[in-house]
Each structure stands twice: as C-alpha cells, then as structure tokens.
N, C-alpha and C positions, 0 to 999 in steps of 0.2 A: 539521823532518824530515815528511814527508808520510804518509810509508809507516811509520813509527810512531805519526803520530796516528789515520788508520784503521783499524789494529791495536787503540787502545789504544780509540776507537769503537766498533770491533765488539764487543771483551771486554766494555765497559762496558754497549753493548744486550744480549749475554747473559745477561749479571748481571742484569738489571734484570726477562729473561724469568723468572729463577727465582727473585731474592730481593725483597722492596720495595725502594726506593731508600736507605730507612733502614737498610738492614741490608748496602748494598754498601761493599766497604772499596776504599780505594785500594792498598790493598799485594797481596788479590788481583787487583782490574785490571789491575793491572801486570803479573804472573807471570803472568795468560792473555795476554799480551800478548806477552810476552818480554821487555819492557823493563823496567828498570831503575824506580823508585820515584823518582828526582828526575828519569826520564825523563817523568814524569808531568806532574809539576810544572809542570816548563818548559815546557811542551807547554798546561796549560789552568792553572798556578796554585793552584787549590782543587779541592774536589768538588764543589763551586755552580759553577766554572767548567766542568768538567769536565757537568755537565749543563746548561749552556747548550750548550756546543757539540751531546751530543746532541740535542738537542731539538732544535737549527737543524736541523743534517743531517736528519734524518731530514722536519724540514718540507719543505726543498730536494730528496729525494728524493720526496715526495709532490708537489709543485710538476712534477718533471720527469717523473712518473709522467702525469701531466693532461698533458703535453707530446705523450707517443707517442698518447693515446688520442689524441687531438684531429688530430695530423698524419694527411691521407695514406695508404693510400687507408683508407675507403671513399671517394668521390666527395661523396655526399650529406653533408655539413654537420651534417642532423638523427640521421644514425646515428654520426657522429664525438661529439656534445654525448653521445646516448647512455652510450655506450664509455667518456666521460670520467666521465661519472656513475654505471656500475658501477663504475668504477676508484677513485672518492670515495669509496662506500661499502663495496667488496669494500679498501681500503686502513684504512678504520679500524678496522674487525672484525678486521684482522691484526694491528697497530699499536697499540698504546694510547695512547702516545707521538698519534702521530697522530691519533687519534677525541677526545684530551686539546685540541690544537690544532686539532678543528676546532667544537667544541663548547662550551669552557669546563668543562667539568669534570675535575681533575684530582682523583684518588683518593688517596688515602693512601700506596699502595704506590708509587708514581710521584714523580718530584722535586718541589721545590716550586713554582708557576707558577712562568714567566717572567714578564720585565719584555716587557710588549706595547708598540708603537708605539702613539700616542694624537695624532689633531692637535692638534699645535700646544704639543705634546713639547718638553720642551729637545733640545740637537742630535740630529738624525739623522743615524746611522751609517753608515760610507761608500759609496757606492754597490756594488751588488749585484746583478747582473743575474740573479740567478735570483729578485729579491723587487724588482725596483723596474723600472718601464716607462722603458721606453725616451727618454734624455737627449733635451729639448728644443732645436733649436739655438741657437746666441745669435741674438739681435737685433740687427739692423744698427743700426747708432749711425747719428745725423746729420751730417756733416758739421760742425765746429766753426766758426765765422765767424772771420775777421783780429781779432787783439784783444781776444776777446772771454772773461773772466773761462774761467780752469778748471773745469771742471768738477768736482762731488764728489766724492772719490773713493769708484769702485765694491762696495755689497756684497757682503761675503764671500758666495760661493754657498754654498747652502743643503747640497750634497754637500760641502763643505770639513771636511773633521773638523779639531772643534773640539781647542784643545792635548792636553787631556785625552787624547784617544783617540790623537792624535801620539805621544804617548808612552809607547802602551799595544803591545808585542810585538804584529808581523807575527800571528803564528798566532795569536792572542786578539783582533785585531781585530775576524773574523767573529763572535765569540760574544758583540754584544751582542744588543739587544730583539729581539724577534722580531713579527710580525704576528697581528694581536689574530684572534680567532675571524672576526668581518668584516672585520677589513683582509683575511681569508689568504681568504675567499668572493670579496670583493672581482678579489685577484690572480688569482683564476681565472676571474671573470668575464670579466675581460681579457682574457683570457692568451685565452679560448675565443673572444673575438668577433673576436679580430684572425688566427686560427687559421680561422676559417669566412668572413674575412671576406678571406681573403691573394685578391695576383692569381690565375686559374684556378679558385676554390672556385665553388663549383658555386650560390651564390645569398651574399648577406649576408643573416645574420641578427640581426636587435635583442638590443640588449647585455640589455633586460630578459626576452626570451625565455632568453639564456644564462646572466639569473640565477637566472630559474625552475625550471631545471632541476638546478641545484646544489644549490637551496631543497631539491628534491625528496629530492635523495638526500642530501642531510643530515636526513631526515625519515625515511630509510630505514635511518641511522647508528641511530637513537635507538628505533625500531620497524620491524626489519627485516621486509619480507614474506618470502614464500616463492620457492623457488630460481627465479630467471626475471621475480620481479614489479617488478625495476629496469625492468628495461630494458621491460618492459610499459608500468607504470605513466609513465614519462618519453614510450616513445612517443604515447601517449593523450593525452596532459598538447599532446605538440606537435603530432599532426596534429586536436585540438581550435582550438590557437593560427594553425594553418596554413587553417582553412578556419572561420571566426572572419569 
C-alpha cells in the first residue's frame, strides 16, 4: 500500500517534529495518517521498523536533492557543486534526521541510530538505485574447451538477497541498514563526479575536489556561517584549486 506507507511516514515525521521519538505513539501515527493501527504494523512491523523506514526515506530525499542541485543548468560544474554544497547545509539545518545521518550525532529526541553499512559486513541489502552505484556488467567468460572438467559453481552475487531477506515482506525489505556518514559522503561525492563529468559537461572535476566541496559543506553544518557564507567559502576553495 504505497499511499498508506507514504502517509504513515509523513505522519511519523510530523510527530517527530513535535515530540521526542520515545513519546511518539504508534496509535497516534496511524490516526494522523487515517489508517488503522493494524495497517501500520503490517507495513513496518514495529516502531523500530517505522523509524528505520523514516530514516531511510529522509536519506533518499537528501540524495534526490543532491541530484537536483547537480543537474544543469548552470553549465559551469563548479557552480553546480556550489549549489549541491548549499543544499547539503540547508537540508541538514532543516531536517534533524538528515543532520544526524551526515554527522553521526543522534540526539535523544531522535530514533535510535540505525544500523549502517560497513565494509565486509554481513549480507548486503537488495540493490537500491538511490544508494548504490550502477551495477557493473557481467564479465565475459572464456569458452570451455572440450572435455574440460566443469567449472566450479559461481559464487552467489553480492547483490542476491540472502534467505533471511527473501522471507521479509517486500514493503519492509528496503528498511535495512542505511549508509554511514562516511558512506553517505562517498555516495554524494560519486554522484557529483558522475554529474559534472557527464557527456556535454563543461569539464571533468576530480573526485578529490568534489569530496572537498562536501567536506566544506559538512563543516558548515557543524558551524553555520553567515547567510551566503557557504557559497562564498566553496567558491573561494574552488577558485584556489583551479588556479593552483
């Protein structure tokens, strides 16, 4: 029930704006969304499941905003990076969940910190186009000579959901771990590199420059500058890199 799910997440977000998460009641969220409490539990399983889905939705919304900021116009890739840096800081200031996701600092008013993806962690969740880079094409396999012993069975794809995930209802399967602050920064950097280096772009921008821009934006989340200061800070840093 996508419509009910969105309504429930909206209601949970509005409740969190008024109350600490510990005081948010499932029955009140269901009533605000205009659905039964059973529908709420069917969608999310528990209050923790609702919290995970809410956090993941806010992370996805933040990344969607990054994509909008990086999209032309303007043609100048450095201006698009500046716009994305401004979006990063403004989104964190306006949304406590986004700020927590970017900084790793979770206040008592928020839901408990979600599980985050870490390198070499146990099974990866299903492929998510919002969070994951494009899947690489499968490597070509060499022809097998006649009478050769059969090749060993291929290992399962790292993107194949494990049995425990296959048993999870589809509406809850996307409510798994979210990106850590470092992982979210890397996702933003990779999006920026792809956007400003796409065909027709004014010129490729190195990955380390893209990362620098967003690290500057994160510093502005911790210590906000005066109005307009983020753009000036980023433009100054980019100008220094371009002329160095």
